C-alpha positions in Angstrom: -16.3 3.0 -12.1 -12.7 3.0 -10.6 -9.5 2.7 -12.6 -9.3 -1.0 -12.1 -12.9 -1.4 -13.4 -12.0 0.7 -16.4 -9.0 -1.6 -17.3 -11.2 -4.7 -16.8 -13.9 -3.3 -19.1 -11.2 -2.6 -21.7 -10.0 -6.2 -21.4 -13.6 -7.6 -21.6 -14.1 -5.7 -24.8 -10.8 -6.2 -26.5 -8.3 -8.9 -25.6 -10.7 -11.3 -24.0 -12.8 -12.0 -27.1 -10.1 -11.4 -29.7 -7.3 -13.3 -28.0 -8.0 -15.4 -25.0 -11.4 -16.8 -25.9 -10.4 -17.5 -29.5 -7.2 -19.2 -28.3 -9.1 -21.4 -25.8 -11.6 -22.3 -28.5 -8.9 -23.3 -31.1 -6.8 -25.1 -28.6 -9.7 -27.1 -27.2 -10.9 -28.0 -30.7 -7.3 -29.1 -31.7 -7.4 -31.6 -28.9 -11.1 -32.7 -29.4 -12.2 -31.2 -26.1 -15.5 -29.6 -25.3 -14.7 -26.5 -23.2 -16.9 -23.9 -21.5 -15.1 -20.8 -20.4 -16.2 -19.9 -16.8 -17.6 -16.6 -15.6 -18.9 -15.3 -18.9 -22.5 -15.1 -17.9 -23.6 -11.5 -18.6 -25.2 -11.1 -15.2 -22.0 -12.3 -13.4 -19.8 -10.0 -15.5 -22.0 -7.0 -14.9 -22.2 -7.6 -11.2 -18.5 -7.9 -10.8 -17.9 -4.8 -12.9 -19.9 -2.8 -10.3 -17.8 -4.1 -7.4 -15.1 -1.8 -6.0 -11.4 -2.5 -6.4 -11.3 -3.5 -2.7 -13.3 -6.6 -3.5 -11.0 -7.6 -6.3 -7.6 -6.8 -4.9 -6.8 -6.7 -1.2 -3.4 -6.6 0.6 -1.7 -7.4 -2.7 -3.9 -10.5 -3.3 -5.6 -10.5 -6.7 -9.1 -12.0 -7.1 -9.6 -11.5 -3.4 -13.4 -12.1 -3.3 -13.2 -14.9 -5.8 -10.6 -16.7 -3.7 -12.7 -16.2 -0.5 -15.7 -17.8 -2.2 -13.7 -20.7 -3.6 -12.1 -21.5 -0.3 -15.4 -23.1 0.7 -15.4 -25.4 -2.3 -11.9 -26.2 -3.3 -9.1 -27.9 -1.3 -6.1 -25.9 -0.1 -3.7 -27.6 -2.5 -5.7 -26.2 -5.4 -6.0 -22.7 -3.9 -2.3 -22.5 -3.3 -0.9 -23.9 -6.5 1.0 -21.8 -9.1 -0.9 -20.3 -12.0 -0.6 -22.2 -15.2 -1.3 -21.0 -18.7 -3.6 -22.6 -21.2 -1.1 -24.6 -23.2 1.8 -24.9 -20.8 2.1 -28.7 -21.5 1.7 -28.5 -25.2 4.1 -25.6 -25.9 6.7 -26.8 -23.4 6.7 -30.3 -24.7 7.2 -29.1 -28.2 9.9 -26.7 -27.1 11.8 -29.4 -25.0 11.8 -31.8 -28.0 13.0 -29.0 -30.3 15.8 -28.2 -27.9 16.8 -31.9 -27.9 16.8 -31.9 -31.7 19.3 -29.1 -32.1 17.3 -25.9 -32.0 19.3 -24.7 -29.0 22.4 -25.0 -31.2 21.2 -22.0 -33.0 21.6 -20.0 -29.8 24.9 -21.5 -28.7 26.6 -21.4 -32.1 29.6 -19.0 -32.0 28.5 -17.6 -35.4 25.0 -16.8 -34.1 23.8 -13.4 -35.4 22.3 -12.6 -32.0 25.8 -12.4 -30.3 26.3 -9.1 -32.2 23.7 -7.7 -29.8 23.8 -9.9 -26.7 26.5 -11.6 -24.7 26.5 -15.4 -25.0 27.0 -16.2 -21.3 23.5 -15.0 -20.1 21.8 -16.9 -23.0 23.8 -20.1 -22.1 22.7 -19.6 -18.4 19.0 -19.2 -19.5 19.2 -22.4 -21.5 21.0 -24.3 -18.7 18.5 -23.2 -16.1 15.6 -24.2 -18.3 17.0 -27.6 -19.1 17.8 -28.3 -15.4 14.2 -27.4 -14.4 15.5 -24.6 -12.2 13.5 -22.0 -14.2 10.9 -22.0 -16.9 12.5 -19.8 -19.6 10.7 -21.3 -22.6 9.0 -18.0 -23.6 12.3 -16.0 -23.5 14.3 -18.7 -25.2 11.6 -19.1 -27.9 11.8 -15.3 -28.5 15.6 -15.5 -28.8 15.4 -18.4 -31.2 12.8 -16.5 -33.3 15.1 -13.4 -33.3 18.1 -15.5 -34.3 16.1 -17.0 -37.2 14.9 -13.6 -38.3 18.4 -12.2 -38.3 19.7 -15.2 -40.3 17.0 -14.9 -42.9 17.2 -11.1 -43.3 21.0 -10.8 -43.2 21.7 -13.7 -45.6 18.7 -13.5 -47.9 17.9 -17.2 -47.2 14.4 -18.6 -47.2 15.0 -21.6 -45.0 16.8 -21.9 -41.7 18.8 -25.0 -40.9 19.7 -25.1 -37.2 23.3 -25.4 -36.1 24.6 -28.7 -34.6 23.5 -29.1 -31.0 26.1 -28.2 -28.4 25.8 -29.9 -25.0 25.4 -27.5 -22.0 
């Protein structure tokens, strides 16, 4: 087994069942969907594990063999589209509505605790680029908001956080 195969085996035995599969299961149940996760047939997994790295990655292209097989069955627009996460629509919609409802004010407020560690200008740019659709920064912005909430709770002894008034960007 090569190094790539070793990492894939580690993923199959750890993060796949404990995180990804459980996440897909819970998310599908929350939306009343019946979901079957592809490529979990034991025979398929064992066969792919025996393949060398050259069949999996070639010329910087990941899933090389998988893509070659799928070219015969899927249209080019599907093969070339950007990768999307499981809950991209659910999480991003919640985040966008939270930003509209003042959550971003927490990051833009001059008294924000986070500004003791970070400069406000890059945070404002991240938020502006996200709102304009130029970049998808929801993961980073969410992390910054969580850090700000944690700082407020732990520095003031509060139990609840009330977001600052929204500031237009």
